[in-house]
Structures are given as C-alpha cells and as structure tokens.
N, CA, C, O and CB atoms as a CASP TS submission, in Angstrom:
PFRMAT TS
TARGET T0000
AUTHOR 0000-0000-0000
METHOD Language model
MODEL 1
PARENT N/A
ATOM      1  N   MET     1       6.553  66.479 -25.653  1.00  0.00           N
ATOM      2  CA  MET     1       6.718  65.212 -26.339  1.00  0.00           C
ATOM      3  C   MET     1       5.410  64.440 -26.241  1.00  0.00           C
ATOM      4  O   MET     1       4.902  64.197 -25.146  1.00  0.00           O
ATOM      5  CB  MET     1       7.899  64.396 -25.742  1.00  0.00           C
ATOM      6  N   ASN     2       4.878  64.063 -27.376  1.00  0.00           N
ATOM      7  CA  ASN     2       3.628  63.321 -27.423  1.00  0.00           C
ATOM      8  C   ASN     2       3.950  61.837 -27.516  1.00  0.00           C
ATOM      9  O   ASN     2       4.472  61.363 -28.525  1.00  0.00           O
ATOM     10  CB  ASN     2       2.743  63.778 -28.620  1.00  0.00           C
ATOM     11  N   CYS     3       3.637  61.124 -26.467  1.00  0.00           N
ATOM     12  CA  CYS     3       4.015  59.719 -26.416  1.00  0.00           C
ATOM     13  C   CYS     3       2.924  58.930 -25.715  1.00  0.00           C
ATOM     14  O   CYS     3       2.423  59.349 -24.671  1.00  0.00           O
ATOM     15  CB  CYS     3       5.369  59.536 -25.698  1.00  0.00           C
ATOM     16  N   ASN     4       2.553  57.794 -26.279  1.00  0.00           N
ATOM     17  CA  ASN     4       1.529  56.945 -25.664  1.00  0.00           C
ATOM     18  C   ASN     4       2.060  56.196 -24.455  1.00  0.00           C
ATOM     19  O   ASN     4       1.295  55.807 -23.573  1.00  0.00           O
ATOM     20  CB  ASN     4       0.989  55.957 -26.679  1.00  0.00           C
ATOM     21  N   ARG     5       3.379  55.992 -24.416  1.00  0.00           N
ATOM     22  CA  ARG     5       3.989  55.257 -23.318  1.00  0.00           C
ATOM     23  C   ARG     5       5.029  56.158 -22.654  1.00  0.00           C
ATOM     24  O   ARG     5       6.134  56.298 -23.178  1.00  0.00           O
ATOM     25  CB  ARG     5       4.635  53.924 -23.820  1.00  0.00           C
ATOM     26  N   PRO     6       4.707  56.768 -21.519  1.00  0.00           N
ATOM     27  CA  PRO     6       5.610  57.746 -20.894  1.00  0.00           C
ATOM     28  C   PRO     6       6.980  57.195 -20.527  1.00  0.00           C
ATOM     29  O   PRO     6       7.941  57.963 -20.465  1.00  0.00           O
ATOM     30  CB  PRO     6       4.973  58.293 -19.665  1.00  0.00           C
ATOM     31  N   TYR     7       7.109  55.880 -20.280  1.00  0.00           N
ATOM     32  CA  TYR     7       8.405  55.318 -19.910  1.00  0.00           C
ATOM     33  C   TYR     7       9.411  55.415 -21.054  1.00  0.00           C
ATOM     34  O   TYR     7      10.617  55.345 -20.814  1.00  0.00           O
ATOM     35  CB  TYR     7       8.242  53.865 -19.484  1.00  0.00           C
ATOM     36  N   GLU     8       8.940  55.575 -22.299  1.00  0.00           N
ATOM     37  CA  GLU     8       9.844  55.681 -23.445  1.00  0.00           C
ATOM     38  C   GLU     8      10.704  56.947 -23.386  1.00  0.00           C
ATOM     39  O   GLU     8      11.769  57.004 -24.001  1.00  0.00           O
ATOM     40  CB  GLU     8       9.045  55.662 -24.741  1.00  0.00           C
ATOM     41  N   ILE     9      10.256  57.930 -22.669  1.00  0.00           N
ATOM     42  CA  ILE     9      11.036  59.161 -22.525  1.00  0.00           C
ATOM     43  C   ILE     9      12.384  58.836 -21.893  1.00  0.00           C
ATOM     44  O   ILE     9      13.400  59.412 -22.282  1.00  0.00           O
ATOM     45  CB  ILE     9      10.269  60.209 -21.670  1.00  0.00           C
ATOM     46  N   PHE    10      12.408  57.931 -20.932  1.00  0.00           N
ATOM     47  CA  PHE    10      13.627  57.573 -20.218  1.00  0.00           C
ATOM     48  C   PHE    10      14.455  56.530 -20.967  1.00  0.00           C
ATOM     49  O   PHE    10      15.597  56.265 -20.591  1.00  0.00           O
ATOM     50  CB  PHE    10      13.281  57.058 -18.839  1.00  0.00           C
ATOM     51  N   ALA    11      13.903  55.945 -22.004  1.00  0.00           N
ATOM     52  CA  ALA    11      14.613  54.917 -22.759  1.00  0.00           C
ATOM     53  C   ALA    11      15.313  55.497 -23.992  1.00  0.00           C
ATOM     54  O   ALA    11      15.698  54.752 -24.893  1.00  0.00           O
ATOM     55  CB  ALA    11      13.644  53.816 -23.181  1.00  0.00           C
ATOM     56  N   MET    12      15.477  56.800 -24.034  1.00  0.00           N
ATOM     57  CA  MET    12      16.150  57.419 -25.172  1.00  0.00           C
ATOM     58  C   MET    12      17.591  56.943 -25.251  1.00  0.00           C
ATOM     59  O   MET    12      18.196  56.593 -24.238  1.00  0.00           O
ATOM     60  CB  MET    12      16.097  58.953 -25.069  1.00  0.00           C
ATOM     61  N   SER    13      18.129  56.933 -26.445  1.00  0.00           N
ATOM     62  CA  SER    13      19.500  56.454 -26.611  1.00  0.00           C
ATOM     63  C   SER    13      20.493  57.382 -25.925  1.00  0.00           C
ATOM     64  O   SER    13      20.298  58.596 -25.872  1.00  0.00           O
ATOM     65  CB  SER    13      19.843  56.324 -28.096  1.00  0.00           C
ATOM     66  N   SER    14      21.555  56.792 -25.405  1.00  0.00           N
ATOM     67  CA  SER    14      22.598  57.551 -24.724  1.00  0.00           C
ATOM     68  C   SER    14      23.597  58.089 -25.750  1.00  0.00           C
ATOM     69  O   SER    14      23.601  57.652 -26.901  1.00  0.00           O
ATOM     70  CB  SER    14      23.317  56.672 -23.668  1.00  0.00           C
ATOM     71  N   PRO    15      24.437  59.031 -25.338  1.00  0.00           N
ATOM     72  CA  PRO    15      25.463  59.550 -26.265  1.00  0.00           C
ATOM     73  C   PRO    15      26.370  58.430 -26.776  1.00  0.00           C
ATOM     74  O   PRO    15      26.449  57.360 -26.173  1.00  0.00           O
ATOM     75  CB  PRO    15      26.314  60.634 -25.571  1.00  0.00           C
ATOM     76  N   ASN    16      27.043  58.683 -27.875  1.00  0.00           N
ATOM     77  CA  ASN    16      27.870  57.662 -28.520  1.00  0.00           C
ATOM     78  C   ASN    16      29.261  57.567 -27.915  1.00  0.00           C
ATOM     79  O   ASN    16      30.249  57.759 -28.623  1.00  0.00           O
ATOM     80  CB  ASN    16      27.983  57.947 -29.996  1.00  0.00           C
ATOM     81  N   TYR    17      29.361  57.282 -26.656  1.00  0.00           N
ATOM     82  CA  TYR    17      30.647  57.037 -26.023  1.00  0.00           C
ATOM     83  C   TYR    17      30.494  55.872 -25.061  1.00  0.00           C
ATOM     84  O   TYR    17      29.429  55.647 -24.485  1.00  0.00           O
ATOM     85  CB  TYR    17      31.167  58.306 -25.289  1.00  0.00           C
ATOM     86  N   ALA    18      31.572  55.149 -24.906  1.00  0.00           N
ATOM     87  CA  ALA    18      31.545  53.967 -24.038  1.00  0.00           C
ATOM     88  C   ALA    18      32.251  54.285 -22.731  1.00  0.00           C
ATOM     89  O   ALA    18      33.244  55.012 -22.711  1.00  0.00           O
ATOM     90  CB  ALA    18      32.208  52.747 -24.733  1.00  0.00           C
ATOM     91  N   THR    19      31.745  53.749 -21.665  1.00  0.00           N
ATOM     92  CA  THR    19      32.405  53.890 -20.379  1.00  0.00           C
ATOM     93  C   THR    19      32.930  52.528 -19.954  1.00  0.00           C
ATOM     94  O   THR    19      32.331  51.495 -20.255  1.00  0.00           O
ATOM     95  CB  THR    19      31.440  54.477 -19.311  1.00  0.00           C
ATOM     96  N   LYS    20      34.047  52.540 -19.256  1.00  0.00           N
ATOM     97  CA  LYS    20      34.655  51.292 -18.795  1.00  0.00           C
ATOM     98  C   LYS    20      34.191  51.004 -17.375  1.00  0.00           C
ATOM     99  O   LYS    20      33.924  51.918 -16.594  1.00  0.00           O
ATOM    100  CB  LYS    20      36.207  51.367 -18.861  1.00  0.00           C
ATOM    101  N   LYS    21      34.103  49.740 -17.061  1.00  0.00           N
ATOM    102  CA  LYS    21      33.785  49.280 -15.715  1.00  0.00           C
ATOM    103  C   LYS    21      34.891  48.338 -15.280  1.00  0.00           C
ATOM    104  O   LYS    21      35.567  47.744 -16.120  1.00  0.00           O
ATOM    105  CB  LYS    21      32.383  48.581 -15.655  1.00  0.00           C
ATOM    106  N   LYS    22      35.079  48.197 -13.993  1.00  0.00           N
ATOM    107  CA  LYS    22      36.117  47.305 -13.473  1.00  0.00           C
ATOM    108  C   LYS    22      35.461  46.233 -12.609  1.00  0.00           C
ATOM    109  O   LYS    22      34.640  46.532 -11.743  1.00  0.00           O
ATOM    110  CB  LYS    22      37.185  48.098 -12.657  1.00  0.00           C
ATOM    111  N   TYR    23      35.839  44.978 -12.861  1.00  0.00           N
ATOM    112  CA  TYR    23      35.293  43.847 -12.126  1.00  0.00           C
ATOM    113  C   TYR    23      36.423  43.020 -11.530  1.00  0.00           C
ATOM    114  O   TYR    23      37.541  43.007 -12.046  1.00  0.00           O
ATOM    115  CB  TYR    23      34.411  42.978 -13.040  1.00  0.00           C
ATOM    116  N   SER    24      36.123  42.343 -10.454  1.00  0.00           N
ATOM    117  CA  SER    24      37.038  41.364  -9.879  1.00  0.00           C
ATOM    118  C   SER    24      36.275  40.046  -9.783  1.00  0.00           C
ATOM    119  O   SER    24      35.205  39.978  -9.178  1.00  0.00           O
ATOM    120  CB  SER    24      37.584  41.827  -8.465  1.00  0.00           C
ATOM    121  N   VAL    25      36.837  39.004 -10.385  1.00  0.00           N
ATOM    122  CA  VAL    25      36.200  37.691 -10.395  1.00  0.00           C
ATOM    123  C   VAL    25      37.194  36.685  -9.855  1.00  0.00           C
ATOM    124  O   VAL    25      38.346  36.659 -10.288  1.00  0.00           O
ATOM    125  CB  VAL    25      35.719  37.295 -11.826  1.00  0.00           C
ATOM    126  N   THR    26      36.766  35.856  -8.918  1.00  0.00           N
ATOM    127  CA  THR    26      37.635  34.819  -8.354  1.00  0.00           C
ATOM    128  C   THR    26      37.134  33.459  -8.807  1.00  0.00           C
ATOM    129  O   THR    26      35.959  33.128  -8.650  1.00  0.00           O
ATOM    130  CB  THR    26      37.678  34.900  -6.796  1.00  0.00           C
ATOM    131  N   LEU    27      38.042  32.680  -9.368  1.00  0.00           N
ATOM    132  CA  LEU    27      37.724  31.314  -9.770  1.00  0.00           C
ATOM    133  C   LEU    27      38.593  30.376  -8.948  1.00  0.00           C
ATOM    134  O   LEU    27      39.817  30.502  -8.971  1.00  0.00           O
ATOM    135  CB  LEU    27      37.947  31.097 -11.309  1.00  0.00           C
ATOM    136  N   ASP    28      38.000  29.449  -8.230  1.00  0.00           N
ATOM    137  CA  ASP    28      38.748  28.445  -7.483  1.00  0.00           C
ATOM    138  C   ASP    28      38.596  27.107  -8.201  1.00  0.00           C
ATOM    139  O   ASP    28      37.496  26.565  -8.309  1.00  0.00           O
ATOM    140  CB  ASP    28      38.252  28.352  -5.997  1.00  0.00           C
ATOM    141  N   PHE    29      39.710  26.591  -8.685  1.00  0.00           N
ATOM    142  CA  PHE    29      39.710  25.324  -9.413  1.00  0.00           C
ATOM    143  C   PHE    29      40.164  24.201  -8.484  1.00  0.00           C
ATOM    144  O   PHE    29      41.160  24.345  -7.774  1.00  0.00           O
ATOM    145  CB  PHE    29      40.626  25.404 -10.664  1.00  0.00           C
ATOM    146  N   ASP    30      39.442  23.095  -8.487  1.00  0.00           N
ATOM    147  CA  ASP    30      39.850  21.882  -7.791  1.00  0.00           C
ATOM    148  C   ASP    30      40.069  20.848  -8.896  1.00  0.00           C
ATOM    149  O   ASP    30      39.139  20.152  -9.302  1.00  0.00           O
ATOM    150  CB  ASP    30      38.763  21.401  -6.708  1.00  0.00           C
ATOM    151  N   VAL    31      41.307  20.759  -9.372  1.00  0.00           N
ATOM    152  CA  VAL    31      41.598  20.010 -10.594  1.00  0.00           C
ATOM    153  C   VAL    31      42.756  19.052 -10.388  1.00  0.00           C
ATOM    154  O   VAL    31      43.472  19.120  -9.389  1.00  0.00           O
ATOM    155  CB  VAL    31      41.908  20.962 -11.743  1.00  0.00           C
ATOM    156  N   TYR    32      42.928  18.153 -11.357  1.00  0.00           N
ATOM    157  CA  TYR    32      44.055  17.221 -11.327  1.00  0.00           C
ATOM    158  C   TYR    32      45.337  17.949 -11.708  1.00  0.00           C
ATOM    159  O   TYR    32      45.290  19.047 -12.263  1.00  0.00           O
ATOM    160  CB  TYR    32      43.809  16.026 -12.277  1.00  0.00           C
ATOM    161  N   GLU    33      46.477  17.341 -11.413  1.00  0.00           N
ATOM    162  CA  GLU    33      47.775  17.995 -11.566  1.00  0.00           C
ATOM    163  C   GLU    33      48.143  18.328 -13.010  1.00  0.00           C
ATOM    164  O   GLU    33      49.071  19.106 -13.233  1.00  0.00           O
ATOM    165  CB  GLU    33      48.834  17.128 -10.984  1.00  0.00           C
ATOM    166  N   ASP    34      47.447  17.766 -13.996  1.00  0.00           N
ATOM    167  CA  ASP    34      47.763  18.092 -15.387  1.00  0.00           C
ATOM    168  C   ASP    34      47.183  19.437 -15.833  1.00  0.00           C
ATOM    169  O   ASP    34      47.492  19.906 -16.929  1.00  0.00           O
ATOM    170  CB  ASP    34      47.252  16.997 -16.293  1.00  0.00           C
ATOM    171  N   PHE    35      46.355  20.055 -15.010  1.00  0.00           N
ATOM    172  CA  PHE    35      45.803  21.382 -15.311  1.00  0.00           C
ATOM    173  C   PHE    35      46.848  22.440 -14.987  1.00  0.00           C
ATOM    174  O   PHE    35      47.425  22.434 -13.900  1.00  0.00           O
ATOM    175  CB  PHE    35      44.487  21.642 -14.510  1.00  0.00           C
ATOM    176  N   ASN    36      47.093  23.355 -15.933  1.00  0.00           N
ATOM    177  CA  ASN    36      48.083  24.405 -15.719  1.00  0.00           C
ATOM    178  C   ASN    36      47.476  25.756 -16.069  1.00  0.00           C
ATOM    179  O   ASN    36      47.371  26.090 -17.249  1.00  0.00           O
ATOM    180  CB  ASN    36      49.357  24.146 -16.558  1.00  0.00           C
ATOM    181  N   PRO    37      47.072  26.544 -15.071  1.00  0.00           N
ATOM    182  CA  PRO    37      46.431  27.834 -15.344  1.00  0.00           C
ATOM    183  C   PRO    37      47.370  28.850 -15.984  1.00  0.00           C
ATOM    184  O   PRO    37      46.916  29.837 -16.563  1.00  0.00           O
ATOM    185  CB  PRO    37      45.878  28.407 -14.067  1.00  0.00           C
ATOM    186  N   TYR    38      48.676  28.614 -15.883  1.00  0.00           N
ATOM    187  CA  TYR    38      49.644  29.534 -16.482  1.00  0.00           C
ATOM    188  C   TYR    38      49.672  29.424 -18.004  1.00  0.00           C
ATOM    189  O   TYR    38      50.166  30.330 -18.675  1.00  0.00           O
ATOM    190  CB  TYR    38      51.033  29.267 -15.923  1.00  0.00           C
ATOM    191  N   GLU    39      49.152  28.333 -18.559  1.00  0.00           N
ATOM    192  CA  GLU    39      49.139  28.125 -20.002  1.00  0.00           C
ATOM    193  C   GLU    39      47.875  28.672 -20.668  1.00  0.00           C
ATOM    194  O   GLU    39      47.748  28.616 -21.891  1.00  0.00           O
ATOM    195  CB  GLU    39      49.274  26.655 -20.304  1.00  0.00           C
ATOM    196  N   ILE    40      46.955  29.193 -19.883  1.00  0.00           N
ATOM    197  CA  ILE    40      45.680  29.670 -20.420  1.00  0.00           C
ATOM    198  C   ILE    40      45.827  31.105 -20.917  1.00  0.00           C
ATOM    199  O   ILE    40      46.397  31.949 -20.225  1.00  0.00           O
ATOM    200  CB  ILE    40      44.566  29.581 -19.350  1.00  0.00           C
ATOM    201  N   ASN    41      45.319  31.378 -22.104  1.00  0.00           N
ATOM    202  CA  ASN    41      45.293  32.740 -22.634  1.00  0.00           C
ATOM    203  C   ASN    41      43.993  33.398 -22.155  1.00  0.00           C
ATOM    204  O   ASN    41      42.977  33.367 -22.850  1.00  0.00           O
ATOM    205  CB  ASN    41      45.398  32.749 -24.215  1.00  0.00           C
ATOM    206  N   TRP    42      44.040  33.983 -20.978  1.00  0.00           N
ATOM    207  CA  TRP    42      42.857  34.555 -20.339  1.00  0.00           C
ATOM    208  C   TRP    42      42.263  35.699 -21.168  1.00  0.00           C
ATOM    209  O   TRP    42      41.042  35.851 -21.214  1.00  0.00           O
ATOM    210  CB  TRP    42      43.209  35.055 -18.938  1.00  0.00           C
ATOM    211  N   GLN    43      43.108  36.505 -21.824  1.00  0.00           N
ATOM    212  CA  GLN    43      42.611  37.607 -22.651  1.00  0.00           C
ATOM    213  C   GLN    43      41.748  37.073 -23.798  1.00  0.00           C
ATOM    214  O   GLN    43      40.726  37.667 -24.143  1.00  0.00           O
ATOM    215  CB  GLN    43      43.789  38.437 -23.209  1.00  0.00           C
ATOM    216  N   LYS    44      42.163  35.965 -24.375  1.00  0.00           N
ATOM    217  CA  LYS    44      41.405  35.371 -25.478  1.00  0.00           C
ATOM    218  C   LYS    44      40.085  34.790 -24.976  1.00  0.00           C
ATOM    219  O   LYS    44      39.046  34.963 -25.614  1.00  0.00           O
ATOM    220  CB  LYS    44      42.235  34.278 -26.175  1.00  0.00           C
ATOM    221  N   ILE    45      40.123  34.113 -23.855  1.00  0.00           N
ATOM    222  CA  ILE    45      38.901  33.512 -23.300  1.00  0.00           C
ATOM    223  C   ILE    45      37.836  34.569 -23.029  1.00  0.00           C
ATOM    224  O   ILE    45      36.664  34.382 -23.357  1.00  0.00           O
ATOM    225  CB  ILE    45      39.219  32.750 -22.007  1.00  0.00           C
ATOM    226  N   PHE    46      38.257  35.689 -22.422  1.00  0.00           N
ATOM    227  CA  PHE    46      37.306  36.735 -22.041  1.00  0.00           C
ATOM    228  C   PHE    46      37.179  37.828 -23.106  1.00  0.00           C
ATOM    229  O   PHE    46      36.513  38.836 -22.872  1.00  0.00           O
ATOM    230  CB  PHE    46      37.728  37.356 -20.720  1.00  0.00           C
ATOM    231  N   GLN    47      37.802  37.645 -24.263  1.00  0.00           N
ATOM    232  CA  GLN    47      37.719  38.558 -25.397  1.00  0.00           C
ATOM    233  C   GLN    47      38.093  39.988 -25.001  1.00  0.00           C
ATOM    234  O   GLN    47      37.352  40.933 -25.273  1.00  0.00           O
ATOM    235  CB  GLN    47      36.315  38.531 -25.986  1.00  0.00           C
ATOM    236  N   ILE    48      39.254  40.131 -24.355  1.00  0.00           N
ATOM    237  CA  ILE    48      39.765  41.438 -23.952  1.00  0.00           C
ATOM    238  C   ILE    48      40.500  42.033 -25.146  1.00  0.00           C
ATOM    239  O   ILE    48      41.460  41.444 -25.640  1.00  0.00           O
ATOM    240  CB  ILE    48      40.707  41.332 -22.694  1.00  0.00           C
ATOM    241  N   GLU    49      40.056  43.196 -25.610  1.00  0.00           N
ATOM    242  CA  GLU    49      40.612  43.797 -26.815  1.00  0.00           C
ATOM    243  C   GLU    49      40.757  45.307 -26.658  1.00  0.00           C
ATOM    244  O   GLU    49      40.165  45.913 -25.764  1.00  0.00           O
ATOM    245  CB  GLU    49      39.734  43.474 -28.023  1.00  0.00           C
ATOM    246  N   GLY    50      41.547  45.897 -27.534  1.00  0.00           N
ATOM    247  CA  GLY    50      41.665  47.348 -27.617  1.00  0.00           C
ATOM    248  C   GLY    50      42.129  47.991 -26.326  1.00  0.00           C
ATOM    249  O   GLY    50      43.180  47.635 -25.792  1.00  0.00           O
ATOM    250  N   GLN    51      41.354  48.935 -25.824  1.00  0.00           N
ATOM    251  CA  GLN    51      41.690  49.684 -24.618  1.00  0.00           C
ATOM    252  C   GLN    51      41.330  48.937 -23.334  1.00  0.00           C
ATOM    253  O   GLN    51      41.519  49.469 -22.241  1.00  0.00           O
ATOM    254  CB  GLN    51      40.990  51.019 -24.638  1.00  0.00           C
ATOM    255  N   GLU    52      40.817  47.718 -23.452  1.00  0.00           N
ATOM    256  CA  GLU    52      40.485  46.921 -22.266  1.00  0.00           C
ATOM    257  C   GLU    52      41.754  46.308 -21.701  1.00  0.00           C
ATOM    258  O   GLU    52      42.739  46.135 -22.419  1.00  0.00           O
ATOM    259  CB  GLU    52      39.449  45.815 -22.606  1.00  0.00           C
ATOM    260  N   HIS    53      41.734  45.978 -20.411  1.00  0.00           N
ATOM    261  CA  HIS    53      42.903  45.412 -19.747  1.00  0.00           C
ATOM    262  C   HIS    53      42.446  44.315 -18.800  1.00  0.00           C
ATOM    263  O   HIS    53      41.418  44.434 -18.134  1.00  0.00           O
ATOM    264  CB  HIS    53      43.702  46.504 -18.983  1.00  0.00           C
ATOM    265  N   LEU    54      43.225  43.252 -18.755  1.00  0.00           N
ATOM    266  CA  LEU    54      42.949  42.148 -17.838  1.00  0.00           C
ATOM    267  C   LEU    54      44.217  41.836 -17.067  1.00  0.00           C
ATOM    268  O   LEU    54      45.267  41.593 -17.662  1.00  0.00           O
ATOM    269  CB  LEU    54      42.437  40.888 -18.602  1.00  0.00           C
ATOM    270  N   GLU    55      44.128  41.841 -15.772  1.00  0.00           N
ATOM    271  CA  GLU    55      45.248  41.462 -14.911  1.00  0.00           C
ATOM    272  C   GLU    55      44.906  40.118 -14.290  1.00  0.00           C
ATOM    273  O   GLU    55      43.849  39.965 -13.678  1.00  0.00           O
ATOM    274  CB  GLU    55      45.533  42.550 -13.804  1.00  0.00           C
ATOM    275  N   VAL    56      45.788  39.152 -14.444  1.00  0.00           N
ATOM    276  CA  VAL    56      45.548  37.805 -13.934  1.00  0.00           C
ATOM    277  C   VAL    56      46.532  37.517 -12.809  1.00  0.00           C
ATOM    278  O   VAL    56      47.744  37.637 -12.990  1.00  0.00           O
ATOM    279  CB  VAL    56      45.677  36.745 -15.065  1.00  0.00           C
ATOM    280  N   ASN    57      46.010  37.138 -11.651  1.00  0.00           N
ATOM    281  CA  ASN    57      46.822  36.731 -10.510  1.00  0.00           C
ATOM    282  C   ASN    57      46.494  35.280 -10.208  1.00  0.00           C
ATOM    283  O   ASN    57      45.344  34.941  -9.928  1.00  0.00           O
ATOM    284  CB  ASN    57      46.569  37.645  -9.260  1.00  0.00           C
ATOM    285  N   ILE    58      47.494  34.435 -10.264  1.00  0.00           N
ATOM    286  CA  ILE    58      47.289  33.005 -10.025  1.00  0.00           C
ATOM    287  C   ILE    58      48.006  32.632  -8.739  1.00  0.00           C
ATOM    288  O   ILE    58      49.185  32.933  -8.557  1.00  0.00           O
ATOM    289  CB  ILE    58      47.805  32.141 -11.225  1.00  0.00           C
ATOM    290  N   LYS    59      47.270  31.970  -7.845  1.00  0.00           N
ATOM    291  CA  LYS    59      47.822  31.585  -6.552  1.00  0.00           C
ATOM    292  C   LYS    59      47.561  30.098  -6.341  1.00  0.00           C
ATOM    293  O   LYS    59      46.421  29.646  -6.454  1.00  0.00           O
ATOM    294  CB  LYS    59      47.204  32.436  -5.393  1.00  0.00           C
ATOM    295  N   ASN    60      48.599  29.342  -6.037  1.00  0.00           N
ATOM    296  CA  ASN    60      48.454  27.923  -5.741  1.00  0.00           C
ATOM    297  C   ASN    60      48.051  27.789  -4.268  1.00  0.00           C
ATOM    298  O   ASN    60      48.856  28.068  -3.380  1.00  0.00           O
ATOM    299  CB  ASN    60      49.784  27.135  -6.047  1.00  0.00           C
ATOM    300  N   LEU    61      46.831  27.371  -4.011  1.00  0.00           N
ATOM    301  CA  LEU    61      46.320  27.287  -2.642  1.00  0.00           C
ATOM    302  C   LEU    61      46.857  26.079  -1.886  1.00  0.00           C
ATOM    303  O   LEU    61      46.680  25.989  -0.671  1.00  0.00           O
ATOM    304  CB  LEU    61      44.812  27.238  -2.659  1.00  0.00           C
ATOM    305  N   ASP    62      47.510  25.148  -2.581  1.00  0.00           N
ATOM    306  CA  ASP    62      48.087  23.982  -1.912  1.00  0.00           C
ATOM    307  C   ASP    62      49.468  24.272  -1.309  1.00  0.00           C
ATOM    308  O   ASP    62      49.986  23.483  -0.519  1.00  0.00           O
ATOM    309  CB  ASP    62      48.191  22.828  -2.894  1.00  0.00           C
ATOM    310  N   VAL    63      50.047  25.397  -1.686  1.00  0.00           N
ATOM    311  CA  VAL    63      51.368  25.771  -1.179  1.00  0.00           C
ATOM    312  C   VAL    63      51.176  26.663   0.051  1.00  0.00           C
ATOM    313  O   VAL    63      50.487  27.681  -0.004  1.00  0.00           O
ATOM    314  CB  VAL    63      52.218  26.504  -2.284  1.00  0.00           C
ATOM    315  N   GLU    64      51.788  26.265   1.137  1.00  0.00           N
ATOM    316  CA  GLU    64      51.660  27.061   2.358  1.00  0.00           C
ATOM    317  C   GLU    64      52.464  28.348   2.219  1.00  0.00           C
ATOM    318  O   GLU    64      53.587  28.347   1.716  1.00  0.00           O
ATOM    319  CB  GLU    64      52.133  26.256   3.595  1.00  0.00           C
ATOM    320  N   GLU    65      51.874  29.426   2.667  1.00  0.00           N
ATOM    321  CA  GLU    65      52.574  30.715   2.628  1.00  0.00           C
ATOM    322  C   GLU    65      53.412  30.868   3.892  1.00  0.00           C
ATOM    323  O   GLU    65      53.049  30.369   4.957  1.00  0.00           O
ATOM    324  CB  GLU    65      51.566  31.899   2.490  1.00  0.00           C
ATOM    325  N   ASN    66      54.521  31.554   3.760  1.00  0.00           N
ATOM    326  CA  ASN    66      55.354  31.871   4.918  1.00  0.00           C
ATOM    327  C   ASN    66      54.746  33.068   5.641  1.00  0.00           C
ATOM    328  O   ASN    66      54.726  34.182   5.117  1.00  0.00           O
ATOM    329  CB  ASN    66      56.829  32.165   4.492  1.00  0.00           C
ATOM    330  N   ILE    67      54.264  32.825   6.822  1.00  0.00           N
ATOM    331  CA  ILE    67      53.653  33.901   7.608  1.00  0.00           C
ATOM    332  C   ILE    67      54.473  34.098   8.864  1.00  0.00           C
ATOM    333  O   ILE    67      54.689  33.158   9.628  1.00  0.00           O
ATOM    334  CB  ILE    67      52.165  33.582   7.959  1.00  0.00           C
ATOM    335  N   ASP    68      54.928  35.319   9.078  1.00  0.00           N
ATOM    336  CA  ASP    68      55.671  35.645  10.285  1.00  0.00           C
ATOM    337  C   ASP    68      54.689  36.054  11.385  1.00  0.00           C
ATOM    338  O   ASP    68      53.922  37.005  11.233  1.00  0.00           O
ATOM    339  CB  ASP    68      56.703  36.777  10.011  1.00  0.00           C
ATOM    340  N   TRP    69      54.734  35.319  12.487  1.00  0.00           N
ATOM    341  CA  TRP    69      53.843  35.667  13.601  1.00  0.00           C
ATOM    342  C   TRP    69      54.586  36.421  14.633  1.00  0.00           C
ATOM    343  O   TRP    69      54.011  36.805  15.652  1.00  0.00           O
ATOM    344  CB  TRP    69      53.215  34.437  14.219  1.00  0.00           C
TER
END
C-alpha cells in the first residue's frame, strides 16, 4: 500500500455491522415535590429505538428501606 501517511492504514473503514454496548448511568435529582420521574418517557429522551433497550430503575432516596439486622 502506497500511502504518504502510514496512520491511514489503521483508519480504514470497519465492516458494515453495528455492535451494542451496555452502560449504567446514575442520576441523583434533588428536586421539589412536583417533580415526578415516573412520568418521564426515558426512551424518548435518550432516543432508544429498534433493537436498543433501556431499563429504568427509580428509587426514592427519602424513603427509609426496611433493613433486617
């Protein structure tokens, strides 16, 4: 391969298939009582479409959990 910039060899296009990645993101909101996270369409906000999946877990941190000691 005749190339003036050798790094271009490694910048060749990849095959035409997409790979999925999995992320975990935590958002802690300190908001007034009129905020309701259960009413938010999280899939729409993050543009989750097709074969993508979003799992949303909402936890109220002001509610004490029952812990058996």
